[in-house]
C-alpha positions as CSV (number, residue, x, y, z in Angstrom):
1,M,114.6,153.5,213.4
2,S,115.6,156.5,212.2
3,P,113.0,158.0,209.6
4,L,115.6,157.9,207.2
5,A,116.4,154.2,207.4
6,S,112.1,153.2,207.8
7,R,111.9,155.0,204.5
8,R,114.7,153.1,203.1
9,T,112.7,149.6,204.5
10,R,109.4,151.0,202.6
11,K,111.9,151.7,199.8
12,D,112.9,148.2,199.2
13,A,110.0,146.5,200.7
14,L,107.9,148.3,197.7
15,Q,110.9,147.8,195.1
16,N,110.9,143.4,196.3
17,R,107.0,144.0,195.8
18,D,107.8,145.3,192.0
19,R,110.3,142.4,191.6
20,V,107.9,139.7,192.6
21,L,104.8,141.1,190.5
22,D,107.3,141.7,186.5
23,A,108.8,137.9,187.7
24,A,104.8,136.4,188.3
25,T,103.6,138.5,185.3
26,E,106.4,137.0,183.2
27,L,106.0,133.3,185.1
28,V,102.6,133.2,185.2
29,R,102.3,133.7,180.8
30,N,104.9,131.7,180.5
31,E,103.9,128.4,182.3
32,G,100.7,129.2,183.7
33,E,99.0,129.9,187.5
34,K,100.3,127.0,188.9
35,V,103.6,128.3,188.8
36,P,105.7,127.7,192.1
37,M,105.8,130.5,194.0
38,A,109.8,129.7,194.4
39,K,110.4,129.6,191.3
40,I,108.7,133.2,191.4
41,A,110.9,134.0,194.1
42,E,113.9,133.0,192.5
43,R,113.3,135.1,189.4
44,A,112.9,137.9,191.5
45,G,115.7,137.7,193.3
46,V,114.5,137.3,196.5
47,G,113.6,134.6,199.1
48,V,110.3,132.8,199.0
49,G,109.4,134.0,202.1
50,T,109.7,137.9,200.5
51,V,107.0,136.9,198.2
52,Y,104.6,135.5,200.9
53,R,105.1,138.6,203.2
54,H,103.7,140.7,199.9
55,F,101.4,138.1,198.9
56,A,99.6,135.8,201.8
57,T,98.5,133.3,198.9
58,R,98.7,132.5,195.5
59,E,95.2,133.7,194.8
60,D,96.1,136.7,196.5
61,L,99.0,137.0,193.3
62,L,97.0,136.3,190.8
63,G,94.5,138.7,191.8
64,E,97.2,142.0,192.2
65,L,98.4,141.0,188.7
66,V,95.0,141.2,187.2
67,H,94.5,144.4,189.0
68,R,97.9,145.5,187.9
69,S,96.8,145.0,184.7
70,F,93.9,146.6,184.5
71,G,95.6,149.9,185.3
72,V,97.8,149.3,182.2
73,A,94.4,149.0,180.9
74,V,92.9,152.0,182.2
75,E,95.7,153.9,181.0
76,N,95.9,152.5,178.3
77,A,91.6,153.3,177.5
78,G,92.2,156.9,178.8
79,A,94.7,157.9,176.4
80,A,92.8,157.0,173.5
81,A,89.9,158.3,174.9
82,A,91.8,161.5,175.9
83,H,93.3,161.8,172.1
84,P,92.2,165.5,170.5
85,G,92.2,164.0,167.1
86,P,89.7,162.0,165.2
87,A,88.2,159.0,167.8
88,L,89.3,156.5,164.8
89,E,92.9,157.3,165.5
90,G,91.9,157.3,169.4
91,V,90.5,153.3,168.9
92,R,93.6,152.8,166.5
93,L,95.7,154.0,169.4
94,F,94.2,151.7,172.3
95,L,95.0,148.9,169.9
96,L,98.3,149.6,169.2
97,A,99.2,150.3,173.1
98,T,97.7,146.6,173.8
99,L,99.8,145.3,171.3
100,R,103.1,147.2,172.8
101,D,102.1,146.5,176.4
102,R,101.1,142.8,176.0
103,E,103.6,141.2,178.1
104,R,102.5,143.6,180.5
105,F,98.6,141.3,180.9
106,V,98.0,138.9,182.8
107,L,93.6,139.3,182.3
108,P,91.3,137.0,181.6
109,L,90.6,137.5,178.1
110,H,94.9,137.6,178.0
111,G,94.9,134.0,178.8
112,G,95.0,134.8,182.8
113,P,92.8,133.7,186.2
114,A,89.5,134.8,186.3
115,I,90.1,136.9,190.0
116,F,88.3,139.7,190.8
117,T,88.6,141.9,194.0
118,P,85.7,145.1,193.9
119,A,88.8,147.3,193.0
120,T,89.7,145.4,190.1
121,R,86.3,145.2,188.7
122,R,86.1,149.1,189.4
123,R,88.9,149.5,186.9
124,Q,87.5,146.8,184.5
125,A,84.4,148.8,184.4
126,D,86.7,152.5,184.0
127,V,88.2,151.1,180.9
128,R,84.6,150.1,179.4
129,T,83.5,154.1,180.2
130,A,86.4,155.5,179.2
131,L,86.4,153.2,175.3
132,R,82.6,154.2,175.7
133,S,83.2,157.6,175.8
134,L,85.9,157.4,172.9
135,L,83.7,155.6,170.5
136,E,80.4,157.7,171.4
137,R,82.6,160.9,170.2
138,G,83.2,158.6,167.1
139,Q,79.8,157.9,166.4
140,A,78.3,161.1,167.2
141,A,80.5,162.7,164.5
142,G,79.9,159.6,162.3
143,E,83.8,158.4,161.9
144,L,82.4,155.2,163.8
145,R,80.0,152.2,163.4
146,A,77.1,153.1,165.8
147,D,76.5,149.1,166.6
148,L,80.5,149.2,167.6
149,T,80.6,148.9,171.7
150,P,83.7,148.8,174.2
151,E,83.7,145.1,174.2
152,D,84.1,145.0,170.7
153,L,87.6,146.6,171.0
154,I,88.3,144.9,174.5
155,V,88.0,141.8,172.7
156,A,89.8,142.6,169.1
157,S,92.7,144.2,171.6
158,S,92.3,141.0,173.2
159,L,92.8,138.9,170.3
160,L,95.6,141.2,169.0
161,S,97.7,140.9,172.0
162,R,98.4,137.3,172.1
163,P,100.5,136.1,169.4
164,L,99.7,133.0,167.1
165,P,102.7,130.4,166.5
166,G,104.5,130.0,163.0
167,T,103.5,133.5,162.5
168,G,106.8,135.2,161.8
169,D,106.9,139.1,162.7
170,W,103.8,139.0,164.6
171,D,104.2,142.6,165.9
172,A,103.8,143.7,161.9
173,L,100.9,141.4,161.5
174,A,99.0,142.9,164.1
175,R,99.3,145.9,162.8
176,R,98.5,145.3,159.3
177,Q,95.3,143.5,161.5
178,I,94.6,146.7,163.2
179,D,94.5,148.5,159.7
180,L,92.1,146.5,158.7
181,M,89.9,146.5,161.7
182,I,89.9,150.0,161.5
183,N,89.1,150.1,157.9
184,G,86.1,148.2,159.1
185,L,84.8,150.4,162.2
186,V,83.6,153.4,159.7
187,P,79.9,153.1,158.6
188,S,79.6,152.5,155.3
189,T,78.0,154.9,153.3
190,S,74.4,153.0,153.6
191,H,74.4,154.0,157.2
192,R,76.2,157.1,157.1
193,S,73.8,160.4,157.7
194,N,73.9,163.3,155.9
C-alpha cells in the first residue's frame, strides 16, 4: 500500500471511529447503555464490524464515551480557569459551557455509565484541578465564598445540563438558574474580610 493510500485509510478509520462515538453518544443518552451495537452502527452509517473493530466490547465503547466526555469537561474547566476576568465570571463561563455542551456528555453525573480507566481518572482529576485554581483565585480576591468546592460546581453544572421534562425553553430557564446561582456564590457581607 502506498503512503498516500495508507494515510487515506487511517483518515477514513478515524472518521468512522468519530462517527461511531457521535452516534453512540446520542443513542446512549436517549436510550441507555444497552442500546444495540447494530443500532449504533446503523446511526453511524457503518457496519457493525466497524464498531467492533474500534471497540471490542460494549464496555470499551462506553468507557471511551466517558473518557471523551471528560475531555470536553477538561477543556471547559481549563477555559474557565484561564479567563482573565473575575473568577465569578469564570464560574459563569464554566456553567454556560456545560449547558452548551450537554448533548456531548455521557458522564456518570449526567446519567451515563460509571466506567473509569486510569486515563479517565486523570481527566476527572484535571477538571477538579482547573476548577480548584479558579475557585482559589476567586476566594483569595474575596469574590467567592470560602466554602465553595470544585465538586459544588461539578454537581451544579451536571444538574443544569439535564433538562427537566415539561419546562419549555430549557436554555432560558437554565441560564436564569445560573444567574441565581452566581449570586449565591459571592460571600455574604458578614463573611467578607476588610
